[in-house]
C-alpha positions in Angstrom: 32.3 -43.1 149.3 34.1 -45.3 151.9 35.5 -47.5 149.1 36.8 -44.5 147.2 38.6 -43.3 150.4 40.1 -46.7 150.9 41.3 -46.8 147.3 42.9 -43.4 147.7 45.0 -44.7 150.6 45.6 -48.0 148.9 47.1 -46.4 145.8 48.8 -43.4 147.4 52.3 -43.3 146.0 53.3 -40.4 148.2 53.6 -42.5 151.4 56.9 -41.6 153.2 57.9 -45.3 153.8 57.0 -46.5 150.3 59.4 -49.3 149.2 62.0 -48.1 146.7 61.5 -51.2 144.7 57.8 -50.4 143.9 57.3 -49.2 140.3 54.3 -47.7 138.4 53.8 -46.3 135.0 53.5 -42.7 136.2 57.1 -42.7 137.4 58.2 -42.8 133.7 56.0 -40.0 132.4 57.9 -36.8 132.1 55.1 -34.3 132.1 53.8 -31.8 134.6 50.4 -32.6 136.0 47.6 -30.7 134.2 45.2 -29.3 136.8 42.4 -29.1 134.2 42.5 -32.9 133.8 41.0 -35.1 136.4 43.7 -37.3 137.9 43.5 -41.0 137.3 45.0 -43.9 139.1 45.7 -46.8 136.8 46.5 -49.0 139.7 49.2 -50.8 137.8 52.1 -51.5 140.1 55.0 -54.0 140.0 58.0 -54.9 142.1 61.4 -54.2 140.7 62.8 -57.5 142.2 60.1 -59.8 140.8 59.0 -57.7 137.7 55.4 -58.7 138.6 52.5 -57.4 140.7 53.5 -59.9 143.4 56.4 -59.1 145.7 59.2 -61.5 146.8 57.2 -62.4 149.9 54.2 -63.5 147.8 52.1 -60.5 148.7 50.6 -57.9 146.3 52.9 -55.1 145.2 51.1 -51.8 145.6 51.5 -48.7 147.7 49.0 -49.9 150.4 51.1 -53.0 151.1 54.6 -51.8 150.2 54.7 -49.0 152.7 55.6 -51.0 155.8 59.2 -51.7 156.9 57.9 -54.7 158.7 57.3 -56.4 155.4 60.3 -58.8 155.0 61.3 -57.7 151.5 60.8 -54.0 152.0 63.7 -52.2 150.3 65.8 -55.3 149.9 63.9 -57.8 147.8 64.9 -60.5 150.3 62.6 -62.5 152.5 64.2 -63.8 155.6 
């Protein structure tokens, strides 16, 4: 139960400070959510600047790590 809660926070794409360079497949699906279907979280994220799952600073690109403005590349793709 604790791991499930941690994963929900880790993959929460609704965080107000989420980096604008973070991408995930769900952004490109133009369909309304179906409340009769259990939501899934594929956990596949990438950085727009590197086009990989690793950000410009060498850290993992996912909502749980791309939601802090203290991360050097947050919103800019630059480190330093």
